[in-house]
N, C-alpha and C positions, 0 to 999 in steps of 0.2 A: 645728610648721615647715610639716606637710603642711596642705592645706587642706582645709576641712570642706564637704562637699557642699551642705549646708543655706544655705552662704552664697552660693552660685552665682546666686541668682535665677532659676531656670529659665524659660525662654520655651516658645513653641509649637512651636518645631520640633523634629520628631520623627523618630527613626531607630532602625536596630537596631545596638547596639554590644554584641555577644555576647562579642567578642574585638578588645582594641585592642592593636595592634603597633606600639612606637615605634622607628622606623627602618627606613629603605628599601635597607639593605644586604644583604651575603649572608645572614645569618643570619635577618633579618627577612622578606625575600622568601621564604627556603626554609620558614621555619617557615608562612607563609600558604599556600603551595603544599600542604605536607603536611596542613594542616587543612581545606583543601576536601573537601566542600562546605560545610563551616560558615562563617557568616559572618565575616568578618574585615574591620576597618579598619586600614590600613596609615597612619600619620601618618610624613611624611617632612618635615625641614626643607627639603629641596633637591629636584628634581626626582628622581624614584628614580634610583640608579646615579651620580650625579654628586657626591653629598655623601659617599659611602661608600669607606672605606680598601680595601674589597674588590675595588673596581673599578679600584684603582691596583696591586694585587699583581701582580708579575711572574713570580715564582718558578712556584707551582701549588700543588697538593694533594698531601701526603706520604700514601701508601698502600701498604701490602705487598702487591703485585700480581705481581711478578716471579716465575720459578721459583725462584731463589736465595735469595729473601728470606722473611722469616715475621714473625709478630707478634712473637715474642719478640725478634727482631733488631731490630725497630723500637722496642719497647719499651725494649730496654736502651739504644739511643741516645738515647731521649727522658728516660730517667732520668740518663743520663751528663750530657747537657747541662744539665738540672735543677738541679745542684748540692746534690744531697741533699734537695729539697724536694717533690718530685714524688710525689703521690699516686698509688701504684701502680695500685691497682684502677680507679681512674677514668681512666688513662693507657691500660691494656688494654682497656677497655670501648671508650673511644674508637677506638683503634688496630683494633679487631677489626672495628667497624661502618663501617671507612673504603671497602674495596671496595665494600660495598654503595650506600654513598653517592654514589661515583663512578658507578656504573651508575645511580643515580637523575637525577645530572647528565646524563649521555649521554641518558637518556630525555627531559630537557626541551630537549635539543637543543645542549648544551655540545660544540663540536668539538675535542674534546681529539686531541692530535698522534697520528698512527699510523704505522707502518712500511708497507712494501709490499703485506704479506700481511693488514693491517687490524689488526695488534696495537697495544695502546698503547705509546708511545714513554714510556720512565721515562728521568729524569736524575738526577744525583747532587747534592747541595748540601753546604755544610759541617756536620760531624759526623755525617752520615750513612753508613753501613758499606755501603748498597748504594745502586742507583739505583733511586729509588721515589718520584720528583716526576712527577706527570702533568702536563703541560704543554700551552698552545696558542701556536703559531706562536713557538716560542722564549719570548718575555716577556710575551704576551699573556693568560695564565690569568684575572687578574681581571677585566679588560674583557671576555673573551669569556663568561666565566661570568655575568657580571651581563646583558650583552646577552640571553643565553639565557634567563635566568630572568625578567627585564622581560617580555618577549616572552609567557612562558608566564603571567605575572602578568595582563597585560592581557587574555590570552584566557580568563581565568577569572573568571566572573561572580559568584562568593562573595566575591571579594576587591575591597574597595573601598580604591582608593588614594587619598589626601588629600596633596597636595604643597603646600609653604610654610607647614605646620603647624609651628611651633616649639613644642615641649612644654616647659614651664616647672615645672610641678609634678605631684607623685602625689598624687591624691585618698585620704586615708586616715581611716579611724576606728580609733584605737588601733593595732594591729599587721595590721588588714586593710586591703589598696588595693582600691580600687573604682572606679578610673578615672584619667583624667589632665586637666590642663589645659593647654591649648595656644593660643599665639597666631598667627592665620592672616596672609596676605602676607608670608610668610617673615620673621614675627615683628615685621612694623611696624604690625600693626593696632592699633586704639584699643582692641579689645574682646578678650576672651580665650573661648574656648569650651571648655565642660565636655564629656569624653566618659567618662559613666558605663559600666564594663564589669563581667563578672565575672571576665576574666580580664586582667591587663595583662602585656604580654611585653616585655620592655626589651631592645632590640638597638640602641643608640644609639652604640657605638661607642669611640673611646680616646680618648688625652690629648694626642696630639702637639703639638696649639696650646698647650699650656700652657708651652711651651718654645719659643725664638727659633729653632732651627734644626730641622725636621721633614719627614720626608717625607710626613705625612698631610694631609688636605683641611682647610679651615678649619673645618669643623662639628666636626671632633675634639677638643672643649674639656673632655673630661672631665664634662658636664653630666649625663650619665646616673647615673654614679657618685654625683654631688653630690646630684642628687634623691632617690635611693634612700636615700642615708646621711641627709639631713635627715629622711626618714619613718622613719628607725629601722633600717634595714637593717644587718646587720653586713657590713663591708668586710675581704677578705682580700689580704695581700701588697701593699699598696699602694707599697711602697718599690722594687719591680722594674721598673724601666724600661728597656726595651732599646733600646740605638741602633744603629743599623744603620751598619757600618762603613763602607760605600761610597756616601754620597748624594754628587751630584754636586755639586763645589763652585763654582758660579757665581753666588752672590747670589740666587736667587731663592727665594720663601716661598710654598708648599711647596718645598724642594729636590728635583728629580728625583732618581730611585734608579737606580744601577747596580746590577742584580741579582745577587744571590750565585751565580746559575747561571754567570755570566763565571768567577767563580773555580773554580766547579766544573767548567768546560771548560777550565782552564789558564791564565788570566789572573793575573799576580802583581803585587804590590805593593811600590813603590817609591819613595824618596824623592828629593828633585832631584837628589841625586849618582848616580840610578840603583841605590843599594844596596838590595838586596830584604830588607827588615827583619823581616819575621815569620817566616823561618827562625831569627831569634836569639832569638825568643820563644815557640815552639811546636813540637813535633815534626811536626804537621800543616799548619805554617805558614798559608797564607791559607786553607785547609780548618778551621782551628782553631774552637771556637765563638765565637759573634758578639760574646759580651763581651769574649774576649781580643782579638779582632782589632780591635775598636773601640778599646779602649785604647791597642793597638798604633800606630792609626793617629792617635789623640788626642795621644799622646806626640810623634809627628814632628812634626805640625802646632804643636803647645805650643812645641817646641823650634825653630822657624823653619825646619825642614827641607821641610816639605810633604810631602805624600802622594799618590801616584798611582797608579791601575789601569792596568797596562801590557797591554793587549789585543792589541797589535801582532802578536805572533807567536803565540798561541793562536788566535786569532778572525781577524785580518787581513782580508782582502779579503771575506769573507764574513759581514762585522759585519752590514751592512745586511738581509743576508736572515735570519739566524739571530737579531739581538736588534734588530728594527725600532724598538721604543720607546727604547730607550737611545741607539740611533743617531741618530734624530730629535732628542732633546734634545741631544747633543752637537753636532749639526750646527747647531741654532738658536742654540747659545752660541759658534759659530766653532771647535770642536774637531773635528778629524778623527779619529775612534777607531781607524781603519784603520791611520793611522801615527803618530798622537801619544797619549801617555799621559793617562787622564784624571784630573784633580784631583779629589779626594775628602775628604771630612769626615765623621764621626761624625753621625748625627742621630737624633732621637727617632723611633722607628719603630713600637713595640709595647709595651702594657701589660699584664705578667703580672698585676699585680693587679686588685682590682674588686670587684664585689659577690659574695659569697660564694652558691656555688650547688652543688646537689647533683647527683646522677645524672641526673635527671629535669629539670635547670633549675631547680627550687623555691629561691626566696630565703629567707630568714630571716623574711620579710612574707608573710602569707597572701595569695592572690590574684596575687602579683607572682612572674613567672618571668623568666628572662634568658639572653639567650645572646650568643655572640661576645666580641669585646674588652671590652666592660662589665663582663664578670662576672671571676671567679677559681674556676675548677673545681679547680684543683690540678693538671691535666695539663702545665703548664709547668713548675710548680716556680719556680726563683731565675732560670731564663734560658730562652727559647722556643727549641726546636730550629725551623730553618728548616721553612718549609711547612706546620707543623703548625697554624699558625692558621686556614686556610681549613677544614682537616679539623674541628677542634673547632667551628667555626661551623657546620658542615652536620649534623655527630653531634647535638649538643645542641639546635640547632633542630628536628631530627627527634624527637628525645625528648620535647621540650617538647610537640608536637604530640600524639603518643600519651599522654602525662598529661594533658593538658586535656580529650581527648576522653573517658580514661577516669574523671577527676573530674566532669566538668560535664555535666547534662542538656542537651538542645536549647535552643536561644536564645528568649530572651523580649523584648519591646518595651521599651525604654527611651527616656527622654526626654532631648535635647540641651539644653544652656542654654548662655547667654551671661552675662559679667560685665563690669563696667568692669575694664581692665587698669591695670596701674602704668604711667602714660603717659610717667613719667620713666625707665623703661627703654627706651624706644624708640630711644634713640641706639644706633646699631648696635654692640653689644659688641664684635665683632671690631675695630673701629676706634677703640675707646675707648683715651685714655691711660693708662687704670689697666690694661687687658689688657696693653698693651705692656710696662707697669712689671713686671707678673707674670710674664710670659715672659723677661724678662730676668733677674729674681731667680731662676727656676726653673733657668734655663740656668747662672748662676754658681755655685749654692750646691748643687743636686740634679741636677747634670749626670752627665758620665761618672764623675767622681771627685768625691766629696763629703768633708766633715770636721764635728765638732762646732761648731766655731766659725762656720762657714758656714751650717750648719742652723739654728743659734738665730738667727743674722740673718735667715735666710729666715723663719723662723716668726713672729719679732716684726714683720717687714714684711709679712707675708700678714695679721695681724690688725689692722694699721694701714690696709691697703688695704679689707678687709672692712667697717671701720666707715666709711670715706670713702665708700664706694658700695654700701650695703647693699640694693641691689635684687635681685629674686627671680632674675633669668637670672644676674648677677653671682657671687652668692653660691652658686650651683651650682659654678661655676668655683673660687671660692676654696674651698669645702669641700673638692673632690678635690684641689687643691693641697696644701692643710693635711693631709690624711691621708697624702698622697705624703712630705710633708716630715716629719711626725711619725714616721711608720714608719721612713724613713730614719735620723732622730735615735736613735730606739729600738734598732735594729738596729746595735750597736757591734760589726761583725765585716765583713768581706768575703766575699759568696758570690754566684757568678753575676753577674748585672747588676749588683749592688750592690758599689759599690767605695767603702771608707773609707780615705783616707789616714792617719788616726789609728787604725786598726785595719784593717791589711793583709792579715790572715789570717782564716780560717773558725775559727770557735769551736764545739766541740762542743755546749755548752750552748744553742747557739744554733740548733741544727739542727730547728729547727721552724718552721711558718708563724706570720705574724702575723693576728691578729684584732683588728680596732678598730672602735668605732663612732664616730660624730661626736661624739658626748657625750666619748668619752674623749679624742680629739684635741683637742676644745674645752678640757676640763680642763689638759691637758699645754701647750696653746699659753697659757692665760692665766697658767700659773705662770711659762712663760718670758718671756712679755710684761710680767710684773711689774705 
């Protein structure tokens, strides 16, 4: 499935590709900065920062930094949210390195909110027992972090950023990854470029656009998981897809997000009749874990009662100042959140599953590291604790940099090459009718609530779509969708973000992580497809 380098017909264009990082989001840029002054090439499908979910993160970074907080408390909250599947040693490692990584970000120029005495302002989000979310201007953390890192990257001569390069395949010899193949011009070029490298770091983001309603940018189509799986990498926990409970329901794709910090500051969820329905479902009401709140919102919407986030009393006239991003989204849609409840709906927000990595970000393939949402490190379990995602990205990106520095000698000269591309793939993937069909199928059958009959239909339809359009970029997408669907089919229980209507309770025998290769998923899919 992966491409042999000898087939690339290298030409005379030469350059150094000591380390190639796939993705220009938080994990990719932080890793590049931590590797300096080692030569690094960052390949980004869109201008850096624009195609990354990190830039859209509204909450912030969770870090135990307040006087009353501790690593043990943060770990306990993470384990509780993860519904029995959190790898506690990995989570403790991440949490213990959090404050140092926050200070790294401060050094790169991130303007985290401070009080009048200069101390970091910390807020609380759902399922956190303490105020430990480090934010920027209320709801601008992701954008502000990315702006600071982009500026630092532009100032660092050892980092070469190549924007508009859509990575399509990993170059692999057996179980060793030795580079990537990308298509320039935002994926529209007729030629493809080989980037041989001694280390490849996959930071390609999440899977949101495999679903009809998502808060993620269009580039989050699961291609990184698909590429790694096609090269033979082990994939972990693919069935665990987190839905954010409060995407703003105004028909936009992607859907704007009403940050969880609003509920942390007292906003409540009501239906069209004004009933505060979350008090019926959980002792923590709006601050219950995300999977519980998402199912509560989903049930109200499915029943025709609608769901609304009422910020009028808790935030009121201070809305524009405290949450400018959400305020702007609402006003643009004709909603005044100061005086009107905001219509909300669950939307795919984060993938807990992904490429299996160890504590240093190493995958099951030699030469391939990975960080951020494309991975499954075990720190999130079955349900991610709010604002642990940016924390995971910077902690493991930093550890990857240290791992590569320790394992690889100084850089050598490599040859770049070009090869003819698969020109039939130049129809923009995100505009294709097949992708629209896939997104609808995933939302119907692998959404907030799943069941065996629907998952069987989904798997059969994914096999049919794959046969209909067997092109490399689309096959990366279908591979990831298939892994999610098969993982959900095999987990015959409900746990965390994975809810099976036909198996509504957790099963102690299934209190373990899922490990799948694409070969496994293909075999099961073939059996179901007949």
